[in-house]
N, C-alpha and C positions, 0 to 999 in steps of 0.2 A: 048887219048882213052883208054889206058890200065887201068887207075884208074877208068875210067867210067865203063868199063867191070867188074872190080873187084867190084865196088859198086853195079852194077846190079846183079852180082853173089851172093853177101851177101844178097840182097833183096829177091832173089829167094829162097836161102837156108832157110832164116828166115821164109818166108811165108809157105814154104813146111813143115817145122818142126812144125808149128803151127797148121797143120791139121792132122787128123788121116788118116789111110789108106782109109777109106771110103769118104774122101774129106770134111768131116765136121770138124768144129773147135774141137780141143781136149778137150777144157774146157767144152763141152757139153756131153762128154762121162762119164758114170758112173764109168767105170774102164778105165784108161788111156791105149789106145791100142798102144801107141807109135807113133812117127811121120810117116808121109807118106814117103815111101822110094822114092829114086831116080827112081827106076825101075817102080813104080806105076805112078809117075808123068810122066815119059817118055811114058808109055802106054796111059795115058789120052791125052797127047799132040801129040802123033803119031811119036815119035822119038826114037832112041836108048838111053839106060841108059847112055852110054858114053857121048852122047851129053849133057844130063842134068849135068853130072859131070864136063864136060868142061865149060858150062855156069856158074856153081856155083864157079868154080876156076878162072873165068875170062880169060880163055884161048881163048874161041871163044864167039861170040855174037849170040843169036838167030835171025833168020830171022823175018821179020815183022809179017808174019802169025803166027809164033810160039810165038812171044811176045803176040799177041792178045789171042792165046789159053792159054798160061801161065797165063795171067791176068784173064781170065774167070775161069780157073780150080782153081787158088789160091784165088779167090774172092777179086781181087785187081783192081784198075783202072790202065790201061796200063801206064799212065803218072806218076803215083805214084811209080809203080814197076820199070819203066825205065826212070828216070828222066834225062833231058839233062845235059850234063856237062856245066860248066861255059862257055867254049869257044863256045859251040854249041848255047847257049842262046844268046850270044853277036853277033854272026855271022848273 
């Protein structure tokens, strides 16, 4: 499960960094505003910034409701953002 959490964390971080602070893809901005911050993502999802940091580092895993919110905020399908591990797919 640790490797799965780390993979999910990489997905969250990559998707967050692809968005600007306003939640729109950075590629559409005339001037690159920089990536969405962990604090901004936390605000949009309704958690503390430290929770986002822990998710991105693979220390903890978001609850299902937060996974759904993350997917919506990051413009991703929940199953693409949080794919099952090989063991979970087989079971």
